[in-house]
C-alpha positions as CSV (number, residue, x, y, z in Angstrom):
1,X,3.8,37.3,7.4
2,X,1.5,35.7,10.2
3,X,3.2,34.2,12.7
4,X,1.8,31.5,15.5
5,X,3.9,32.6,19.2
6,X,3.3,30.1,21.9
7,X,4.9,30.9,25.3
8,X,4.4,27.8,27.5
9,X,6.8,26.8,30.8
10,X,6.4,23.3,30.3
11,X,7.9,20.9,27.7
12,X,5.2,18.8,26.3
13,X,6.0,15.1,26.9
14,X,3.7,11.7,25.4
15,X,2.6,10.0,22.1
16,X,0.2,10.7,19.4
17,X,-1.0,7.6,17.5
18,X,-1.9,8.4,14.1
19,X,-3.7,7.2,11.6
20,X,-1.9,5.6,8.6
21,X,-3.0,7.6,5.0
22,X,-4.9,5.6,2.8
23,X,-3.2,7.3,-0.5
24,X,0.0,7.3,1.3
25,X,0.0,3.2,1.7
26,X,-2.0,2.1,-1.4
27,X,1.6,3.0,-3.0
28,X,3.5,1.7,-0.8
29,X,2.2,-1.7,-0.7
30,X,2.2,-2.3,-4.2
31,X,6.0,-1.0,-3.8
32,X,6.0,-4.7,-2.6
33,X,5.8,-5.7,-6.5
34,X,9.1,-4.7,-7.0
35,X,11.1,-6.7,-5.2
36,X,11.0,-10.6,-4.5
37,X,12.0,-9.4,-0.1
38,X,9.9,-8.8,2.4
39,X,8.0,-4.9,2.8
40,X,7.0,-4.1,6.6
41,X,4.4,-1.9,6.2
42,X,3.0,-0.6,9.8
43,X,0.4,1.4,10.8
44,X,-1.3,0.8,7.4
45,X,-5.1,1.6,8.1
46,X,-7.9,-0.4,7.8
47,X,-10.3,0.1,4.9
48,X,-11.5,-1.8,2.0
49,X,-9.6,0.1,-0.6
50,X,-6.2,-1.8,1.5
51,X,-8.5,-4.4,1.6
52,X,-9.0,-4.9,-2.3
53,X,-5.1,-3.8,-3.3
54,X,-4.0,-7.4,-0.7
55,X,-6.7,-9.4,-2.4
56,X,-5.1,-7.5,-6.3
57,X,-1.7,-8.3,-5.6
58,X,-2.1,-11.9,-4.0
59,X,-4.4,-12.4,-7.2
60,X,-0.9,-11.4,-9.0
61,X,0.9,-14.0,-6.9
62,X,2.5,-11.8,-4.5
63,X,2.3,-12.5,-0.7
64,X,0.6,-10.3,2.2
65,X,0.0,-11.3,4.9
66,X,-1.2,-9.0,8.4
67,X,1.0,-10.3,11.2
68,X,-1.1,-7.7,13.6
69,X,-3.9,-5.5,13.3
70,X,-2.4,-1.8,10.6
71,X,1.3,-4.1,10.5
72,X,0.9,-5.8,6.5
73,X,4.3,-8.2,5.7
74,X,4.0,-8.0,1.2
75,X,6.9,-10.2,-0.8
76,X,7.0,-10.0,-4.4
77,X,8.9,-13.0,-5.0
78,X,6.3,-15.1,-6.0
79,X,4.9,-13.2,-8.7
80,X,2.4,-15.0,-11.4
81,X,0.5,-13.0,-12.9
82,X,1.1,-9.6,-14.1
83,X,-2.5,-9.3,-15.5
84,X,-5.2,-7.2,-12.8
85,X,-8.8,-8.9,-13.2
86,X,-11.0,-6.3,-14.3
87,X,-13.8,-7.7,-11.7
88,X,-11.3,-6.4,-8.5
89,X,-9.8,-3.6,-10.9
90,X,-13.1,-2.1,-11.7
91,X,-14.0,-1.4,-7.7
92,X,-10.7,0.7,-7.1
93,X,-9.2,3.2,-9.3
94,X,-6.4,2.8,-7.3
95,X,-5.8,-0.5,-9.1
96,X,-4.0,1.5,-11.4
97,X,-1.3,1.4,-9.0
98,X,0.2,-2.0,-10.1
99,X,1.2,-1.1,-13.2
100,X,4.4,1.1,-12.5
101,X,6.1,-1.8,-10.2
102,X,4.6,-4.5,-13.0
103,X,6.6,-2.5,-15.8
104,X,9.3,-1.5,-13.8
105,X,10.5,-5.2,-12.8
106,X,9.4,-7.5,-15.3
107,X,8.9,-4.8,-18.3
108,X,5.1,-5.9,-19.2
109,X,1.3,-5.3,-17.5
110,X,-2.0,-5.1,-18.3
111,X,-4.7,-4.0,-16.0
112,X,-8.3,-3.0,-17.0
113,X,-9.8,0.1,-17.1
114,X,-11.5,0.4,-13.8
């Protein structure tokens, strides 16, 4: 079995900022559809897909705010639409991530194919 053996005499100290991962952040943002409370996310990457999913959620009536860079607050309290329009869905395959939360909470959903 391969192993990595490190012999050191100085303990490591400090901090490292790890960038948020898009593929982890997208399902977390859409989870805001599941609750009428607030969902707070830190370290969300500033990418087009994150912006697009936030636009899609806002279209559905979800309150999405960026408090400061990379910090999102999502609240599904005000959901008014249970469908995702094609003009937003076609720009991102991950748009289908709204299906699960919508079905779980409201029992129905309508999302165009990306």
